[in-house]
C-alpha positions as CSV (number, residue, x, y, z in Angstrom):
1,M,115.7,8.7,-13.4
2,Q,115.7,10.1,-16.9
3,V,112.2,10.3,-18.4
4,N,112.2,12.0,-21.8
5,E,114.2,15.2,-21.3
6,V,113.4,15.4,-17.5
7,G,115.7,13.9,-14.9
8,L,113.4,13.1,-12.2
9,H,114.6,12.7,-8.6
10,L,113.0,9.8,-6.7
11,R,113.1,9.3,-2.9
12,P,112.3,6.1,-0.9
13,Q,108.7,7.3,0.1
14,S,107.7,9.1,-3.2
15,F,105.5,7.5,-5.8
16,F,106.6,7.0,-9.5
17,Q,105.3,4.8,-12.3
18,T,107.3,1.6,-12.2
19,N,107.4,1.2,-16.1
20,T,109.6,4.1,-17.1
21,E,109.2,3.5,-20.8
22,V,105.4,3.6,-20.5
23,A,105.6,6.5,-18.2
24,A,107.6,8.5,-20.7
25,G,104.9,7.8,-23.3
26,L,102.2,9.0,-20.8
27,Y,104.0,12.2,-20.1
28,R,104.7,12.8,-23.8
29,A,101.0,12.3,-24.7
30,A,100.1,14.7,-21.9
31,R,102.6,17.3,-23.2
32,D,101.3,16.9,-26.8
33,W,97.6,16.9,-25.9
34,V,97.9,20.0,-23.8
35,A,99.9,21.8,-26.5
36,E,97.2,20.8,-29.1
37,H,94.0,21.5,-27.0
38,A,95.1,23.8,-24.1
39,G,98.2,25.5,-25.3
40,D,96.9,28.8,-23.9
41,A,96.6,27.5,-20.3
42,R,98.5,29.9,-18.2
43,R,97.5,28.5,-14.7
44,V,97.8,24.8,-14.3
45,W,97.4,22.6,-11.2
46,D,98.9,19.2,-11.0
47,L,96.8,17.4,-8.3
48,Y,98.3,14.2,-6.9
49,C,101.6,15.2,-8.6
50,G,104.0,12.7,-6.9
51,V,107.6,13.7,-8.0
52,G,106.1,16.2,-10.5
53,G,106.1,14.1,-13.7
54,F,103.2,15.9,-15.2
55,A,104.1,19.4,-14.0
56,L,107.7,19.2,-15.0
57,H,106.7,18.0,-18.6
58,L,104.1,20.7,-18.9
59,A,106.2,23.5,-17.9
60,A,106.4,26.3,-20.5
61,P,107.2,30.0,-20.7
62,G,104.4,32.1,-19.2
63,R,102.8,29.1,-17.6
64,R,102.4,29.1,-13.8
65,T,102.0,25.5,-12.5
66,T,101.4,24.3,-9.1
67,G,101.9,20.7,-8.0
68,V,100.1,19.3,-5.0
69,E,100.9,16.1,-3.3
70,V,100.4,14.7,0.2
71,S,103.9,13.1,0.4
72,A,106.5,15.5,1.6
73,E,109.3,13.3,0.1
74,A,107.8,13.5,-3.3
75,I,107.5,17.3,-3.1
76,V,111.2,17.4,-2.2
77,S,112.0,15.4,-5.3
78,A,109.9,17.6,-7.5
79,R,111.4,20.8,-6.2
80,T,114.8,19.4,-6.7
81,T,114.2,18.4,-10.3
82,A,112.6,21.8,-11.1
83,T,115.7,23.7,-9.6
84,E,118.1,21.5,-11.5
85,L,116.3,22.0,-14.7
86,G,116.2,25.8,-14.2
87,L,112.5,25.9,-14.7
88,S,110.5,28.9,-13.4
89,G,106.9,29.2,-12.8
90,L,106.6,26.0,-10.8
91,E,105.5,25.6,-7.2
92,F,105.2,22.4,-5.3
93,V,103.0,22.2,-2.2
94,T,102.8,19.4,0.4
95,A,99.0,19.1,1.0
96,D,95.9,16.9,0.4
97,A,94.8,17.5,-3.2
98,T,91.1,17.9,-2.6
99,T,91.4,20.0,0.6
100,W,93.9,22.3,-1.2
101,A,91.8,22.6,-4.3
102,L,88.6,23.5,-2.4
103,A,90.4,26.2,-0.4
104,Q,91.6,28.1,-3.5
105,D,89.8,31.2,-4.6
106,D,90.2,30.9,-8.3
107,A,90.1,28.0,-10.7
108,P,93.0,27.4,-13.2
109,D,92.9,27.0,-16.9
110,L,93.9,23.3,-16.6
111,V,93.9,20.7,-13.8
112,V,95.8,17.5,-14.1
113,V,94.8,14.7,-11.7
114,N,96.7,11.5,-11.2
115,P,95.0,10.0,-8.2
116,P,95.5,6.6,-6.4
117,R,93.2,3.8,-7.3
118,R,90.4,5.3,-5.2
119,G,90.0,8.2,-7.9
120,I,89.5,11.8,-7.1
121,G,86.1,11.2,-5.2
122,A,82.9,13.1,-5.1
123,D,84.1,16.2,-3.5
124,L,86.9,17.0,-6.0
125,A,84.9,15.8,-8.9
126,G,82.1,18.1,-7.8
127,W,84.3,21.1,-7.4
128,L,85.8,20.5,-10.9
129,E,82.3,20.3,-12.3
130,R,81.4,23.7,-10.8
131,S,84.7,25.4,-11.2
132,G,84.5,26.5,-14.8
133,T,88.0,25.0,-15.4
134,P,88.1,24.5,-19.2
135,Y,90.4,21.6,-19.3
136,V,91.1,18.5,-17.1
137,L,93.7,15.9,-17.8
138,Y,92.8,12.7,-15.9
139,S,95.4,9.9,-15.5
140,S,93.9,6.7,-13.9
141,C,95.0,3.2,-13.0
142,N,91.4,2.2,-12.1
143,A,88.8,2.3,-14.8
144,Q,85.9,1.9,-12.3
145,T,86.8,5.0,-10.4
146,L,87.6,6.8,-13.5
147,A,84.1,6.1,-14.9
148,R,82.5,7.2,-11.6
149,D,84.5,10.4,-11.5
150,L,83.8,11.2,-15.1
151,A,80.1,10.7,-14.6
152,A,80.3,13.3,-11.8
153,M,81.6,15.9,-14.3
154,P,79.0,15.9,-17.2
155,S,80.0,19.3,-18.4
156,L,83.5,18.0,-19.3
157,R,83.5,15.9,-22.3
158,P,86.4,13.6,-23.3
159,V,88.3,14.7,-26.5
160,R,91.3,12.4,-26.4
161,A,91.8,9.1,-24.5
162,Q,94.7,6.6,-24.5
163,L,95.2,3.3,-22.7
164,L,98.9,2.7,-21.7
165,D,100.0,-0.9,-20.9
166,M,101.9,-0.2,-17.7
167,F,102.2,-3.7,-16.6
168,P,102.5,-5.9,-19.8
169,Q,100.7,-9.3,-19.7
170,T,98.6,-8.3,-16.8
171,G,95.1,-6.6,-16.6
172,H,96.6,-3.4,-15.3
173,Y,96.8,-0.3,-17.4
174,E,96.9,3.5,-17.1
175,A,94.1,5.5,-18.8
176,L,94.9,9.1,-19.9
177,V,91.7,11.2,-20.8
178,L,91.6,14.9,-21.8
179,L,88.4,16.5,-20.9
180,V,87.2,19.8,-22.3
181,R,84.3,22.1,-21.2
């Protein structure tokens, strides 16, 4: 599936935003905001990466990006796309995002999170608050869990936010928020 300049591979058990046009806008906004506010980010984590949409759109020379996703099929898709695009500096890991992040020794320059409706939860939000990571890009489909998670990270302040109408004529939307320490 072509999304912007990235031909994403999708497998039956992998998650992807169903509205391709809005997903393309979501990834463009993420890429543009990161370039504007966190262009110097050299180490990036894309937690709950799915088929790698954010990681693949944020790939840049000199940047090392690790995508983490619990679905092995989604990771196969992300790796296939990265290989076909000839992108280096990308690694995709099959793991629980929170467990993986809490097990790492160092915090990255930027963390992207795109969790399911339940949000990132207290453990990961607490880790992000303590980590010193200067930038967090949070994509959410649930305003209540987004608000809860942001409240648990008071040292990270929103500098950009956008609502994307993922399902027109419904109450469902995606919120993208860039947080800076």
